[in-house]
Residue, then its C-alpha position, 0 to 999 in steps of 0.5 A: m475473662a482475663e484480669p483487667m490492666r490497671q494504672r493509677l496516675v496523680l497529675p500535678r497542677v502543671a501546664r499540659a498535665e492532662l496530656i499525660a493521662g492521654d498518653a496512658v489511655e492510649e498505651l493501655g488501650r493499645r495493649v488490650g486491642v482497643p481499635r485506634d478511632t476509639l482510643a482517639e476518642v477516649k483520650l479526647a474525653v479523658v484530657e477534657a475531664c482532666l482539664n476540667a479537674l485541673e482547672y476547677g479541682g484546685g490541686e492534684v488530680e487522680v486518674e484511674l485507668v482500667a482496661h478490660r480484655d474481654e471478647a471486645p476490649w474496653l476501657e474504664v477511666a475515673v478522674v478525681d479532684h478534691g475541689p469545691g464540687f459542682n452540680p452537673e445538672d446545673q451545668p448548661r448544655p452547649v448550643l452549636a450556633a451560640k458557641l460559633h458566634a461566641l467570643r469564648k469557646r469554652g464550655w464543651g467539656l462535659e458535653l464532649i465527654r457524654r457524646l464520646m463515651d458509652e456511660v458517664e457517671i458524675t459524682s460531686r460534692p465539696g471536696l470530691t468530684r469523680i467522673r467515671m467514664i466507660r467506652r466499649t469497642g463491641g457491638q452494643 
C-alpha cells in the first residue's frame, strides 16, 4: 500500500474561496488516478461543504485532503470550521417538488454531499464543526 498524499488548506472568508478547495481536490485526485467523473462529484461535495462552512462558520475554514493510492484510489476530505455548530439531524431534507417552486433555491448542500459521497460523518458543537467525507472508486 502506497503512502497517501496529503494537503491542508486554510480558506479565508473571501468570495470564491471554496473554488480553491475544489481545484485542490481535482489536482490531488488526478495525481492518484481518480476517474474524472468521480472527481467532478467529489469536487461538488467539497465545494458545498466549504460554502456552508464559510457562510455559517464565521471565520477561516480548514480543508484536509487525503488521496489514497490503493488498488482503487480513493479520497478522504474533512472540512472544518469554528462557528456556532449545528445539529445535522435537525436540518430538513429538501423535497424536490417543493424546491422547484420555492423562491429560495438553497438548502441542498448537506443532501448533495450525502448523495455524492460514499461516507459522510458530521460532528458539530459550538466552536467546531467537522464534515468528513470519503469517496471510493473501486467496486463497493
